[in-house]
C-alpha positions as CSV (number, residue, x, y, z in Angstrom):
1,M,0.0,0.0,0.0
2,L,1.1,3.6,-0.7
3,C,0.7,6.5,1.7
4,D,1.2,10.3,1.5
5,L,3.6,11.4,4.2
6,K,1.7,14.6,4.8
7,A,-1.3,12.5,5.8
8,V,0.7,10.9,8.7
9,T,2.6,13.9,9.8
10,G,1.4,14.8,13.3
11,S,0.6,11.2,14.2
12,P,1.1,10.1,17.8
13,V,4.2,8.2,18.9
14,V,3.6,5.7,21.7
15,A,6.5,4.3,23.7
16,T,6.3,1.0,25.7
17,D,5.1,3.0,28.7
18,G,2.7,5.5,27.1
19,E,2.4,8.2,24.5
20,I,5.5,10.4,24.2
21,G,5.0,12.8,21.4
22,S,4.0,13.3,17.7
23,V,5.7,13.0,14.3
24,R,7.0,16.3,13.1
25,T,8.8,15.1,10.0
26,F,10.8,12.3,8.5
27,L,14.5,11.9,7.6
28,F,15.2,10.2,4.4
29,D,18.3,9.2,2.3
30,D,18.1,11.2,-1.0
31,Q,20.0,8.6,-2.8
32,S,18.2,5.4,-1.8
33,W,14.9,7.3,-1.1
34,K,14.4,5.3,2.1
35,V,13.0,6.9,5.2
36,R,15.5,6.2,8.1
37,Y,14.2,8.2,11.0
38,L,11.1,9.9,12.4
39,V,11.6,13.3,14.0
40,V,9.4,13.3,17.1
41,D,8.3,16.4,19.0
42,V,8.6,15.5,22.7
43,G,8.2,19.0,24.0
44,N,5.2,20.6,25.7
45,L,2.7,23.4,25.0
46,L,5.3,26.1,25.9
47,K,8.4,24.7,24.0
48,R,8.9,22.3,21.1
49,R,11.7,19.8,21.2
50,D,12.5,17.5,18.3
51,V,14.4,14.2,18.7
52,V,15.2,11.5,16.2
53,L,13.8,7.9,16.3
54,P,15.1,5.3,13.9
55,I,12.4,3.3,12.0
56,T,14.2,0.2,13.2
57,A,13.1,1.1,16.8
58,L,9.4,0.9,15.8
59,K,6.9,-1.9,15.6
60,K,5.2,-2.2,12.2
61,P,3.2,1.0,12.0
62,D,-0.5,1.1,12.2
63,W,-0.9,3.2,9.0
64,A,-4.7,3.0,9.0
65,N,-5.0,4.5,12.5
66,K,-1.9,6.7,12.0
67,T,-0.1,5.5,15.1
68,Y,3.6,4.7,15.6
69,C,4.6,2.4,18.5
70,A,8.2,2.5,19.6
71,L,10.1,-0.4,21.1
72,L,11.7,2.1,23.6
73,T,10.5,3.7,26.8
74,K,9.4,7.3,27.1
75,D,12.7,8.2,28.7
76,Q,14.7,6.5,26.0
77,V,12.8,8.4,23.3
78,R,13.0,11.7,25.2
79,N,16.7,11.4,25.7
80,S,17.3,10.7,22.0
81,P,19.6,13.1,20.1
82,D,18.2,16.5,19.0
83,V,18.3,17.2,15.3
84,D,18.3,20.3,13.1
85,T,15.7,19.6,10.4
86,E,16.5,22.8,8.5
87,K,19.6,21.3,6.8
88,P,21.1,17.9,5.9
89,V,22.2,15.8,8.9
90,S,25.8,16.8,9.8
91,R,28.7,14.5,10.7
92,Q,28.3,15.4,14.4
93,Q,24.6,14.6,14.4
94,E,25.2,11.3,12.7
95,I,27.8,10.3,15.3
96,A,25.4,11.3,18.1
97,M,22.7,9.2,16.6
98,R,25.0,6.2,16.1
99,D,26.4,6.5,19.6
100,Y,22.9,6.6,21.2
101,F,21.1,4.0,19.1
102,G,24.0,1.8,18.2
103,P,22.9,-0.9,15.7
104,L,19.4,0.5,15.6
105,A,20.8,3.5,13.7
106,S,22.4,1.4,11.0
107,W,21.7,2.3,7.4
108,V,21.3,-1.3,6.3
109,D,17.8,-2.7,6.1
110,S,16.4,-4.8,8.9
111,E,13.1,-6.4,9.8
112,F,10.4,-4.7,11.9
113,G,10.0,-6.0,15.4
114,M,13.8,-5.9,16.1
115,P,14.3,-5.8,19.9
116,P,15.7,-2.5,21.2
117,M,19.4,-2.3,22.0
118,P,20.7,-0.6,25.2
119,T,21.0,3.1,24.6
120,G,23.7,5.5,25.8
121,M,26.4,3.0,24.8
122,K,29.3,3.9,22.5
123,Y,29.7,2.1,19.2
124,P,32.5,2.5,16.6
125,V,31.7,4.8,13.7
126,S,33.5,3.6,10.6
127,T,31.4,5.3,7.9
128,P,31.9,8.8,6.4
129,G,29.5,11.7,7.0
130,F,26.0,11.4,5.7
131,P,25.0,14.7,3.9
132,H,22.2,12.9,2.0
133,L,20.0,12.5,5.0
134,R,17.3,15.2,4.7
135,S,14.0,16.3,6.3
136,T,10.9,15.7,4.2
137,S,9.3,18.9,5.6
138,H,12.3,21.0,4.5
139,V,12.5,19.5,1.0
140,M,8.8,20.1,0.4
141,G,8.5,23.3,-1.7
142,Y,11.7,22.6,-3.6
143,Q,11.6,23.4,-7.3
144,V,11.6,20.3,-9.6
145,W,13.5,20.7,-12.8
146,A,13.5,18.5,-15.9
147,T,16.3,18.5,-18.4
148,D,14.5,21.1,-20.5
149,G,13.4,23.5,-17.8
150,D,11.3,24.1,-14.6
151,F,8.7,21.4,-14.1
152,G,7.0,22.3,-10.9
153,I,7.1,22.4,-7.0
154,L,7.4,19.4,-4.7
155,E,4.2,19.1,-2.5
156,D,4.4,15.7,-1.0
157,F,6.1,12.3,-0.9
158,V,4.4,8.9,-1.5
159,I,5.8,6.1,0.5
160,D,5.4,2.3,0.4
161,E,4.1,1.3,3.8
162,D,6.0,-2.0,3.9
163,S,9.4,-0.9,2.9
164,W,9.5,2.8,3.9
165,H,10.7,3.5,0.4
166,I,9.7,6.8,-1.1
167,G,8.6,5.7,-4.6
168,Y,7.1,9.0,-5.9
169,L,7.2,12.7,-5.6
170,D,3.9,14.5,-5.7
171,V,4.7,17.6,-7.9
172,K,2.4,20.5,-8.6
173,S,3.0,21.4,-12.2
174,G,1.7,24.2,-14.4
175,D,0.7,27.8,-13.6
176,W,-1.9,28.8,-10.9
177,L,-4.7,28.7,-13.5
178,Q,-4.0,25.3,-14.9
179,N,-1.9,23.4,-12.4
180,R,-2.0,19.7,-11.9
181,S,-0.6,17.1,-9.6
182,V,1.9,14.7,-11.1
183,L,3.5,11.7,-9.5
184,V,7.1,11.6,-10.5
185,P,9.1,8.3,-9.8
186,T,12.0,9.0,-7.5
187,R,14.2,6.8,-9.8
188,W,14.0,9.8,-12.2
189,V,15.8,12.1,-9.8
190,Q,19.4,12.9,-10.8
191,S,20.3,15.1,-7.8
192,V,18.9,17.1,-4.8
193,S,20.6,20.5,-4.3
194,W,20.5,22.0,-0.8
195,A,22.0,25.2,-1.9
196,D,19.6,25.8,-4.8
197,F,16.4,24.3,-3.1
198,R,16.1,22.2,-6.3
199,I,15.5,18.7,-7.4
200,Q,17.0,17.8,-10.8
201,L,15.4,15.1,-13.0
202,H,17.1,13.2,-15.8
203,H,14.0,13.3,-17.9
204,T,12.3,15.9,-20.1
205,K,9.0,17.6,-19.2
206,A,7.4,15.7,-22.1
207,V,8.1,12.3,-20.4
208,T,6.5,13.4,-17.2
């Protein structure tokens, strides 16, 4: 089944000992187009605080009821690393996530239902920085360009519920009088530019 990420943004996150917060956005790899983390607001009415939660620390989501159940306690979620969703994840943030979650923060795929690992333990970091990990909420609104010019504006992501793979970009194309929503396969994306707020396709507008 496919799901629009906008439709599940704001969904509750429930720890093993009760509700802990709500989904603010998602962090995805702009090369593999896989969602890797939820960004969870664990703050209060007076102050928002965003922390990261790897999808490997979740039970299989209840997409119909828009609920995410973590395999961690409220304290474990609350003490997760903070993240700046306004730019790609930095080397320092990646190290902090790996240090805290250990194997749960691995980029390799794993099955849902994996038992939680002890948090707060140090694990060796042998991979380079990860500048391709980005926030879906920040990338929404990027200009989408085909090889022959401006195609439209990114409005949403369409995800496969079983694999967490973003298969399509929901792009608003055309002018304000005659705009239409077009689903563009993520396999057509050539690059994502943080500096230019732009997604470059390797297809022409006629193909889309």
